[in-house]
N, C-alpha and C positions, 0 to 999 in steps of 0.2 A: 326140432327143426328135420326134417326129411332127407333123406340125399337118395335122389330119382336120377333115370338116366331118360337124358332129353334127347328126344330123334328128329333131325330136320329134315327137311325133303323137298327135292329139285330144287327154286332157287335159293330157298334160303340155304339149303344147304353151299350152295355154290356160291353166296355169298360171306360165310361163316367159315370155308372154306373144311372144312369137316362134317362128318354124317351123323354125330352123335358124341355126347359129351356127359357130365357126371355134374348136379348141380343141386344146393342144400339151401331150403324152402320151407317155410310151413305150407304158405299159400300157392295157388298157379300165379299171380298176381307175383310174388316173390322170385319165382323161378324167373318168369317173363320178365322182369325187372333186372335179374343177374346176368340175363343171358343179352339182354341190350345193353349194359353196360359195359358187358366182355367183349359184346359184337356191333358195336353204334352202327352200323350199318344196316342192322337190321329191326332199327325202329321204327324207320317208315314204312318197313313191309310188314310189320306185326302191330302195330299201334296207328291208329287215325291221326290225321296228322294234328300238330301239338298235344295228343292223346299223350304223350308219355310223361310231359310235363306236365299235365293239371294231377291235381288232388286225386282222383279216378282216374285214370287210364280209360280210356275205350280202345277194344279191339276191335282193327278191321274188319268189318263183314264178313269179307271174304275169306278170311285166315280161320282155320278149326286146330282146334285143339283139342287132342283127345287124353283120359288118363285112362288107361288101359283098356283102349278101345271103345271109352264111351267120352263121348262130347260133353263138354263142361258146359256147351249151352242147354244140356241137359240135366247138369246137375246142377251146379251153388255157380254160375259163371266162374269169374276171374278170382274169385269168394272159395273156390273149392279147397279145401284142405285135404293134404298129401299127406302118405306113409312110405313110411322107407320102403325100396325099391318097387314101387310105384314105376311106370314107365311112361312118359308121356312124349307125344307124336304132336310134331304139330307140323298142319300142310296146308302151301297155298292152293288158290283155284287150280284145275288142271283140265286141260282139255285134250283132245285128240280125235284120232277115228281110228 
């Protein structure tokens, strides 16, 4: 099981009340489930409605999960394996001018 740094951005950081934390897991899905267990308010922001209760949770289409700068959608998705010292960034949609 890998210990990874998880960085939260924008409204995710505000909802959790912290910009980063350390979590352990084998895959991205393990980290996200641990995160949403610790901060239940994040469930509706990270997973599709009801997705966190399904056997195979579905990531919200607007959320980007990066591992060391690489989007998990271009890797193995929620099944992407982790190694110690990986850094995960969880980013909601951002707009501005």
